[in-house]
C-alpha positions in Angstrom: 153.5 101.9 -208.5 150.5 101.3 -206.3 151.9 100.0 -203.0 154.6 100.7 -200.5 156.1 97.3 -201.3 156.5 98.2 -204.9 158.2 101.5 -203.9 160.6 99.6 -201.5 161.4 97.1 -204.3 162.3 100.0 -206.6 164.4 101.6 -203.9 166.3 98.4 -203.2 167.0 97.8 -206.9 168.2 101.4 -207.3 170.5 101.1 -204.3 172.0 97.9 -205.6 172.9 99.6 -208.9 174.3 102.6 -207.0 176.7 100.4 -204.9 178.1 98.9 -208.2 179.4 102.4 -209.0 181.2 102.9 -205.6 184.9 102.2 -205.2 185.3 99.4 -202.7 189.1 99.7 -202.3 192.3 98.5 -203.7 191.3 94.8 -203.7 188.3 95.4 -206.0 188.0 94.5 -209.7 187.5 97.8 -211.6 185.6 98.0 -214.8 186.4 101.4 -216.4 184.4 102.6 -219.4 185.9 105.5 -221.5 183.2 108.2 -221.5 184.9 111.1 -223.3 182.9 112.6 -226.2 184.5 110.1 -228.6 183.4 107.2 -226.4 179.9 108.5 -225.9 179.5 109.2 -229.7 180.5 105.6 -230.3 178.0 104.1 -227.9 179.8 103.9 -224.5 176.7 104.9 -222.5 174.8 101.7 -223.2 178.0 99.7 -222.6 178.4 101.4 -219.2 174.7 100.8 -218.3 175.0 97.2 -219.4 178.0 96.6 -217.1 176.2 98.2 -214.2 173.1 96.1 -214.8 175.0 92.8 -215.3 177.2 93.3 -212.2 174.1 94.2 -210.1 172.0 91.3 -211.6 174.7 88.8 -210.6 175.2 90.6 -207.2 178.9 90.5 -207.7 180.9 91.8 -204.7 184.2 93.5 -205.0 183.5 94.7 -208.5 183.0 98.4 -209.3 182.0 100.0 -212.6 183.2 103.5 -213.2 183.8 105.9 -216.1 186.8 107.9 -217.2 187.7 110.4 -219.9 189.6 109.7 -223.0 191.7 106.5 -223.0 193.5 107.7 -226.1 192.5 105.2 -228.8 189.4 107.0 -230.2 189.2 104.8 -233.3 188.5 101.7 -231.1 185.8 103.2 -229.0 183.9 102.2 -226.9 186.8 101.1 -224.8 186.6 99.2 -221.5 189.5 98.5 -219.2 189.3 95.7 -216.6 191.7 96.1 -213.8 192.1 93.3 -211.3 194.6 93.3 -208.4 197.8 91.4 -209.2 196.9 91.0 -212.8 197.7 92.8 -216.0 195.1 95.3 -217.2 192.9 94.1 -220.0 191.6 96.6 -222.6 188.5 95.7 -224.5 187.7 97.7 -227.7 184.7 98.2 -229.9 182.5 97.1 -227.1 178.8 96.8 -227.3 176.1 96.2 -224.7 175.6 92.8 -226.3 179.2 91.8 -225.5 179.0 92.7 -221.8 177.4 89.5 -220.5 180.2 87.4 -222.0 182.9 89.7 -220.6 181.3 89.6 -217.1 180.8 85.8 -217.2 184.1 84.8 -218.8 186.5 87.4 -217.4 185.1 88.9 -214.2 183.5 85.7 -212.9 185.7 83.0 -214.3 189.0 84.8 -214.8 189.3 84.2 -218.5 189.6 87.4 -220.6 187.7 87.4 -223.9 190.7 87.6 -226.2 188.7 88.3 -229.4 187.3 91.6 -227.8 190.7 92.9 -226.7 193.0 95.5 -228.2 195.5 92.7 -228.9 193.0 91.1 -231.3 193.0 94.1 -233.6 194.8 93.5 -236.9 
């Protein structure tokens, strides 16, 4: 960083990521990542970071990314729940950072849950 403009660009990018983690009310789409020790051990931190980055990159409004403790299905970690007003909660299991872009694009943006990543796809 050598100029004030570079510093301001870093500040703006950081603020944009911070607002993704803020609750915007009952009408927001919530992406909740299980971050108990089982989730963290299974790789939930990169998944959380990938969701924050993807939502910020797409500048999605009304979408928050947060974390929670144990969701209760440790063998399927990392687990991500997508909660949208007026719709049934969708639980994604064995998530990876590589799967995040598809979930955001297909489910969050276009309203089509990615069935093969959900808990109902487990056999």
